[in-house]
C-alpha positions in Angstrom: -1.8 21.0 -5.4 -3.5 19.4 -8.5 -3.3 15.6 -8.0 -4.1 12.9 -10.6 -5.2 9.7 -8.7 -5.4 6.2 -10.3 -7.7 3.7 -8.7 -9.7 6.4 -7.1 -12.8 4.2 -7.0 -11.1 1.5 -4.9 -11.1 0.9 -1.2 -7.8 2.7 -0.6 -8.4 5.1 -3.4 -11.6 6.4 -1.9 -9.9 7.0 1.4 -7.1 8.9 -0.5 -9.7 11.1 -2.2 -11.2 11.9 1.2 -7.9 12.9 2.6 -6.8 14.9 -0.4 -10.0 17.0 -0.4 -9.8 17.5 3.3 -6.3 18.9 2.8 -7.5 21.3 0.1 -6.0 19.6 -2.9 -7.7 19.5 -6.4 -8.3 15.9 -7.4 -8.8 14.2 -10.8 -9.6 10.5 -10.8 -8.2 8.3 -13.6 -10.5 5.3 -13.8 -11.2 2.5 -16.3 -14.4 2.8 -18.4 -15.8 -0.2 -16.6 -15.1 1.0 -13.1 -17.8 1.0 -10.4 -18.2 4.7 -9.6 -21.0 4.4 -7.1 -19.0 5.6 -4.1 -16.7 8.0 -6.1 -19.3 10.2 -7.9 -20.7 11.8 -4.8 -17.3 13.5 -4.2 -17.9 15.6 -7.3 -14.3 15.4 -8.5 -13.2 15.4 -12.1 -13.2 12.0 -13.8 -11.0 10.9 -16.7 -11.7 7.5 -18.2 -8.8 5.5 -19.6 -6.6 2.4 -19.3 -3.4 2.2 -17.5 -1.5 1.0 -20.5 -2.5 4.1 -22.5 0.7 6.0 -21.8 -0.1 8.8 -24.3 -3.4 9.6 -22.6 -1.8 9.3 -19.2 0.9 11.8 -20.2 -1.7 14.2 -21.5 -3.7 14.0 -18.3 -0.6 14.5 -16.1 0.5 17.6 -17.9 -2.3 19.5 -16.1 -1.3 18.2 -12.7 1.4 18.7 -10.1 1.5 15.2 -8.6 0.3 11.6 -9.2 -0.9 9.0 -6.7 -0.9 5.6 -8.2 -3.1 3.2 -6.2 -4.6 1.2 -9.1 -3.7 -2.5 -9.2 -4.8 -6.1 -9.1 -4.7 -7.9 -5.7 -5.2 -11.5 -6.6 -2.9 -14.1 -5.1 -4.0 -16.8 -7.6 -1.3 -17.9 -10.0 -4.0 -18.3 -12.7 -4.4 -14.6 -12.6 -0.8 -13.8 -13.4 -1.6 -12.2 -16.8 -4.0 -9.8 -15.0 -1.4 -9.1 -12.3 1.3 -8.5 -14.9 -0.9 -6.1 -17.0 -2.2 -4.0 -14.1 0.7 -4.0 -11.6 3.8 -4.2 -13.8 2.8 -2.9 -17.2 0.4 -0.3 -15.7 3.1 1.0 -13.3 5.6 1.2 -16.1 3.2 3.3 -18.1 2.5 5.6 -15.1 6.2 6.1 -14.3 7.1 6.8 -17.9 4.3 9.2 -18.3 5.2 11.0 -15.1 8.8 11.4 -16.3 7.7 12.7 -19.7 5.2 15.2 -18.3 7.5 16.5 -15.6 5.4 15.5 -12.6 6.9 16.9 -9.3 6.0 13.9 -7.1 4.7 10.4 -7.6 3.3 8.4 -4.6 3.1 4.6 -5.4 0.8 2.4 -3.3 2.5 -1.0 -2.7 1.9 -3.5 0.1 3.7 -5.2 3.0 3.4 -8.4 0.9 6.7 -7.2 -0.8 8.5 -7.1 2.6 9.8 -9.9 4.8 8.2 -10.8 8.1 9.4 -13.0 11.0 6.3 -15.1 11.9 7.2 -14.2 15.5 4.9 -12.2 17.8 7.9 -10.6 19.4 9.5 -9.4 16.2 8.5 -6.4 14.0 9.6 -6.4 10.4 10.9 -3.2 8.8 11.4 -1.9 5.3 14.8 -3.6 5.4 13.5 -7.1 6.2 14.1 -9.3 3.1 11.2 -11.3 1.7 11.7 -15.0 2.0 9.9 -18.3 2.3 6.4 -19.0 0.9 5.4 -15.4 1.0 8.1 -14.7 -1.7 6.3 -17.0 -4.1 3.0 -15.1 -3.9 2.3 -13.9 -7.5 0.8 -10.7 -6.1 4.0 -10.0 -4.1 6.1 -10.8 -7.1 4.1 -8.3 -9.3 4.3 -5.5 -6.8 8.0 -6.1 -6.2 8.6 -5.7 -9.9 6.5 -2.5 -9.9 8.5 -1.1 -7.0 11.6 -1.8 -9.0 10.1 0.2 -11.9 9.4 3.1 -9.5 13.0 3.1 -8.3 14.4 3.0 -11.8 12.2 6.0 -12.6 13.8 7.7 -9.6 17.2 7.0 -11.0 16.0 8.8 -14.2 15.0 11.9 -12.2 11.5 11.2 -10.9 10.7 12.1 -7.3 8.7 9.2 -6.0 7.8 7.6 -2.6 6.6 4.0 -2.1 4.0 3.3 0.6 3.6 -0.2 1.9 0.3 -0.5 3.8 -0.3 -3.5 6.0 -3.8 -4.9 6.6 -6.2 -2.0 5.9 -9.4 -1.8 7.8 -12.0 1.0 7.7 -14.6 2.9 5.6 -15.3 2.4 1.9 -14.5 -1.4 2.0 -17.2 -2.3 -0.6 -14.9 -4.9 -2.2 -14.8 -6.8 1.1 -11.2 -6.8 2.2 -11.0 -7.0 6.0 -14.6 -5.7 6.1 -15.6 -9.2 5.2 -14.6 -10.2 8.7 -16.8 -7.5 10.1 -19.8 -8.8 8.1 -19.0 -12.4 9.0 -19.3 -11.5 12.7 -22.4 -9.4 12.1 -24.1 -12.3 10.3 -22.6 -15.0 12.7 -21.0 -16.7 9.7 -17.4 -16.9 10.6 -16.1 -19.9 8.5 -13.0 -20.6 10.7 -10.9 -19.2 13.5 -7.6 -17.9 12.2 -4.8 -18.8 14.5 -2.3 -16.1 13.4 -1.9 -12.3 13.6 -1.2 -9.2 11.6 -0.5 -5.5 11.7 -3.6 -3.5 11.0 -3.9 0.1 9.8 -6.8 2.5 9.5 -8.0 3.1 5.9 -8.4 6.8 6.8 -4.8 6.9 8.1 -3.6 5.2 4.9 -5.3 8.0 3.0 -3.7 10.6 5.1 -0.3 9.0 4.6 -0.6 9.3 0.9 -1.3 13.1 1.3 1.7 13.4 3.6 3.9 11.6 1.1 3.2 14.2 -1.5 5.4 16.7 0.3 7.3 14.5 2.8 9.5 11.5 2.6 12.7 10.7 0.7 12.5 9.9 -3.0 13.0 6.2 -3.7 12.3 5.2 -0.2 9.7 2.7 1.1 7.5 3.5 4.1 5.5 0.9 6.0 2.0 2.0 6.9 1.1 -0.3 9.8 0.0 0.2 13.3 -1.8 -2.1 15.7 -0.3 -5.6 15.9 -3.1 -8.1 16.8 -4.0 -11.7 16.8 -7.0 -12.4 14.5 -8.9 -13.6 17.6 -8.3 -10.2 19.1 -9.7 -8.5 15.9 -12.8 -10.7 16.1 -13.3 -9.8 19.8 -13.0 -6.1 18.9 -15.6 -6.6 16.1 -17.9 -8.4 18.6 -17.5 -5.5 21.1 -18.3 -2.8 18.5 -21.3 -4.6 17.0 -22.4 -5.9 20.4 -22.8 -9.4 18.9 -21.3 -12.7 19.8 -20.2 -15.0 17.0 -20.5 -18.8 17.5 -17.2 -20.8 17.5 -16.7 -22.1 13.9 -17.1 -25.9 13.6 -14.4 -26.2 10.9 -10.8 -26.2 12.1 -8.5 -23.8 10.4 -6.2 -26.5 8.9 -9.1 -28.4 7.4 -10.5 -25.2 5.9 -7.1 -24.4 4.4 -6.7 -27.9 2.9 -10.1 -27.8 1.3 -9.4 -24.3 -0.2 -6.0 -25.5 -1.5 -7.7 -28.5 -3.2 -10.5 -26.2 -4.6 -7.7 -24.2 -6.3 -5.4 -27.0 -7.4 -8.0 -29.7 -8.2 -11.3 -27.9 -8.9 -12.7 -31.0 -10.7 -12.2 -33.0 -7.5 -13.3 -30.5 -4.8 -16.0 -28.2 -6.3 -17.0 -24.7 -5.2 -15.4 -21.3 -5.1 -13.0 -20.7 -2.1 -14.2 -18.1 0.4 -10.6 -16.9 0.7 -7.7 -17.9 -1.5 -5.3 -20.6 -0.3 -2.3 -18.3 -0.1 -4.0 -15.8 2.3 -5.3 -18.7 4.4 -1.7 -19.9 4.8 -0.8 -16.3 5.9 -3.6 -16.5 8.5 -1.7 -19.3 10.1 1.3 -17.2 11.0 2.1 -14.0 12.9 3.4 -11.2 10.7 3.9 -7.9 12.4 5.4 -4.7 10.8 6.8 -1.5 12.2 5.7 1.8 10.9 8.4 3.7 12.9 10.0 5.1 9.8 6.7 6.5 8.5 6.0 8.0 11.9 9.4 9.7 11.9 9.5 11.0 8.4 5.9 11.2 7.2 4.2 12.2 10.5 2.1 9.0 10.4 0.1 8.4 13.5 -1.6 4.9 13.9 -5.2 4.6 15.1 -6.5 2.0 17.6 -8.0 -1.3 16.3 -11.4 -0.4 17.8 -11.5 2.8 15.8 -10.7 1.0 12.6 -13.5 -1.5 13.2 -15.9 1.2 14.1 -15.1 3.2 11.0 -15.8 0.1 8.9 -19.0 -0.8 10.7 -20.3 2.8 10.6 -19.7 3.0 6.8 -21.5 -0.4 6.3 -24.4 0.9 8.4 -24.6 4.2 6.5 -24.6 2.4 3.1 -27.0 -0.4 3.9 -24.6 -3.3 4.3 -25.8 -3.8 7.9 -28.9 -2.7 9.7 -28.8 0.7 11.4 -28.8 1.3 15.1 -25.7 -0.6 16.1 -24.8 1.1 19.5 -21.1 1.7 19.0 -20.7 2.4 15.4 -21.3 6.1 15.7 -19.3 6.9 18.8 -16.3 4.8 20.0 -14.2 5.2 23.1 -10.6 4.7 22.4 
């Protein structure tokens, strides 16, 4: 299958490229002219440069392909970035879906997030695709933009497009050069953990997320959401797994979580009073205080998704960091991990 992939140079995108090529598909990457292509170019795939809002160019590119995977987007949770979120996540998705309809694309796979789904803040409860989004998480500008994008995808389905929406949880693994959860791996490696998060989340392997996108090209029901989750874990458990893989022990942070969250909130709301750039945005810090677990049972049934262990995710991330010079080579467990 000939697949056009937006956001191919990103964390998730690079894992999708890996999975597509392993499955024998032909891949063309649609990237912005200013994109960092350092880790994409070695794959040797075709590159097309353009902007998401250029619907005419998108349509022309899609006419030579069988399917589109749309991973490109902005992940900020800062309200000041709403114009960027609206342009990338809403307007960009509208252009992609319209171009897909006009060019007769057989299948669109859209990468969303579990930020658009409700969660229970209860370690004994697993949220599903049907759990309504409520509370402070519903006010997250990132979630709002992705929800509107999902609506655009469903409207395109009503107009005849065959599309599947994937909702990855907390992604951990290789190619994390933009420092998503890999930032936690590096914090443990350098013994610079700024605070101890009290909550928990569902983690999924970046490689498995890539494979789920490939599966969604031919499996799954059009217009449906599929949670890509896996291991539910407290953040303290994640940190312990990272310590185990890296064979390093991190010192207990001196700053309490609540004080760190308050400082970050003031840095965002009153930057003239509390100076400095937040290490993590205030919204995500608030999420760190709760326990939000998601079930990937639907994806397991319908897409054949198979979650990976937390240790394997950490090892994949650490191995990639070692291979690319982010950490020193020779870490004992990064090349061979016992499940």
